[in-house]
C-alpha positions as CSV (number, residue, x, y, z in Angstrom):
1,X,0.0,-0.1,0.1
2,X,1.5,3.3,-1.0
3,X,0.7,6.8,-0.1
4,X,2.3,8.5,-3.1
5,X,-0.9,9.6,-4.7
6,X,-1.8,11.6,-1.6
7,X,1.2,13.7,-2.3
8,X,-0.3,15.1,-5.3
9,X,-3.7,15.5,-4.0
10,X,-2.8,17.1,-0.6
11,X,0.6,18.7,-0.8
12,X,2.3,19.6,2.4
13,X,2.2,23.5,2.7
14,X,5.5,25.3,3.1
15,X,6.1,28.7,4.5
16,X,7.6,30.9,1.8
17,X,9.4,34.0,2.9
18,X,8.2,37.3,1.7
19,X,11.7,38.5,0.8
20,X,14.6,36.9,-0.9
21,X,17.3,39.1,0.8
22,X,21.0,38.1,0.7
23,X,22.9,38.5,4.1
24,X,26.5,39.8,3.8
25,X,29.2,39.8,6.3
26,X,28.7,43.6,7.2
27,X,25.1,42.8,8.0
28,X,26.3,40.5,10.9
29,X,29.6,42.4,11.9
30,X,28.0,45.8,12.1
31,X,25.3,45.0,14.7
32,X,27.6,42.8,16.8
33,X,30.1,45.9,16.9
34,X,27.1,48.1,17.9
35,X,26.1,45.8,20.6
36,X,29.7,45.9,22.0
37,X,29.4,49.7,21.9
38,X,26.1,49.7,23.6
39,X,27.4,47.3,26.3
40,X,30.4,49.5,27.1
41,X,28.3,52.6,27.1
42,X,25.7,51.1,29.4
43,X,28.4,49.8,31.8
44,X,29.3,53.4,32.5
45,X,25.8,53.9,33.8
46,X,25.6,53.1,37.6
47,X,22.8,50.9,39.1
48,X,19.8,51.1,39.4
49,X,19.6,53.7,36.5
50,X,21.2,51.2,34.2
51,X,18.3,48.7,34.7
52,X,15.7,51.4,34.5
53,X,17.0,53.0,31.4
54,X,17.0,49.7,29.6
55,X,13.6,48.9,30.8
56,X,12.5,52.1,29.0
57,X,14.5,51.0,25.9
58,X,13.0,47.5,25.7
59,X,9.5,49.0,26.3
60,X,10.1,51.4,23.4
61,X,11.3,48.6,21.1
62,X,7.9,46.9,21.7
63,X,6.3,49.6,19.4
64,X,9.1,49.6,16.7
65,X,7.2,47.4,14.2
66,X,3.5,48.6,14.8
67,X,3.4,49.2,10.9
68,X,5.4,46.2,10.1
69,X,3.1,44.4,7.8
70,X,1.2,42.0,10.0
71,X,-1.8,44.2,10.5
72,X,-3.6,43.7,13.7
73,X,-1.2,41.1,14.8
74,X,1.3,43.9,15.4
75,X,-0.6,44.7,18.5
76,X,-0.2,41.0,20.0
77,X,3.7,41.5,20.6
78,X,3.4,44.6,22.7
79,X,0.6,42.9,24.8
80,X,2.7,39.8,25.2
81,X,5.9,41.7,26.0
82,X,4.7,44.3,28.5
83,X,4.5,42.0,31.5
84,X,8.1,40.7,30.8
85,X,9.2,44.3,30.5
86,X,7.5,45.4,33.7
87,X,9.3,42.4,35.6
88,X,12.5,44.0,34.0
89,X,12.1,46.8,36.6
90,X,13.4,44.2,39.2
91,X,15.8,42.0,37.2
92,X,18.2,42.4,34.3
93,X,17.4,38.8,33.1
94,X,13.8,39.9,32.3
95,X,15.2,42.6,30.2
96,X,17.3,40.0,28.6
97,X,14.2,37.9,27.9
98,X,12.4,41.0,26.5
99,X,15.2,41.5,24.0
100,X,15.2,37.9,23.0
101,X,11.4,38.3,22.4
102,X,12.0,41.4,20.3
103,X,14.7,39.4,18.4
104,X,12.1,36.7,17.5
105,X,9.9,39.5,16.3
106,X,12.8,40.8,14.2
107,X,13.1,37.4,12.8
108,X,9.5,37.2,11.6
109,X,9.8,40.7,10.2
110,X,12.9,39.9,8.3
111,X,11.4,36.8,6.7
112,X,7.7,37.7,6.4
113,X,7.0,41.4,7.2
114,X,8.5,44.8,6.4
115,X,12.0,45.8,7.4
116,X,12.2,48.1,10.4
117,X,14.1,50.8,8.2
118,X,12.4,50.7,4.8
119,X,15.5,52.0,3.2
120,X,17.7,49.0,4.4
121,X,16.1,45.6,3.7
122,X,18.6,43.8,6.2
123,X,17.8,46.2,9.0
124,X,15.4,43.6,10.9
125,X,18.2,41.1,10.5
126,X,20.5,43.6,12.0
127,X,18.2,44.3,14.8
128,X,17.9,40.6,15.4
129,X,21.7,40.2,15.8
130,X,22.1,43.4,18.0
131,X,19.1,42.3,20.1
132,X,20.3,38.9,20.7
133,X,23.9,40.0,21.6
134,X,22.8,42.5,24.1
135,X,20.3,40.0,25.6
136,X,23.2,37.7,26.3
137,X,24.6,40.5,28.3
138,X,21.4,41.0,30.3
139,X,20.8,37.4,30.9
140,X,24.3,37.5,32.5
141,X,23.1,40.0,34.9
142,X,24.3,43.3,33.0
143,X,27.7,43.3,34.8
144,X,29.8,46.4,34.2
145,X,32.5,45.7,31.6
146,X,34.6,48.4,33.5
147,X,34.2,47.2,37.1
148,X,37.8,45.7,37.0
149,X,39.1,49.2,36.4
150,X,37.1,50.9,39.0
151,X,37.8,48.4,41.9
152,X,41.0,46.4,41.6
153,X,41.2,43.1,43.4
154,X,42.4,43.2,47.0
155,X,45.7,41.3,46.2
156,X,46.7,44.0,43.8
157,X,45.8,46.8,46.3
158,X,47.8,45.1,49.0
159,X,50.8,44.6,46.8
160,X,50.9,48.2,45.7
161,X,50.7,49.4,49.3
162,X,53.6,47.1,50.2
163,X,55.9,48.8,47.8
């Protein structure tokens, strides 16, 4: 008994992307460099201001795609993300989850919707890379990249004073 005739009668639907956009090296490297710059800049902001500013940023990112090509479905993401963003007021990890959620939304817009910048077709992909990179930092607790400069280890202080 063969099921081959069923293939012609009921083909399996496949998702076809809306855009056939080539990704180049610069489309990956530029957002990573920007993410490193963002992390370094945010490392200079003291807590709790760092956390509060980033909650505002991830909340603002919720509305970045409100005219992104998915119609009324564009309103679903801010509704789903808002409780996560609110929890970000107490934890960097929730801010990281919020950025990862936005990265997923970026992926959908890159493949099926409109780019975040209409003049740059790979802008949603760049946003996906940037958001994912900074999310890793937030999931790690958003440590300052310059903490070792501000407060040297006690052994180094003791050795310096002994001279």
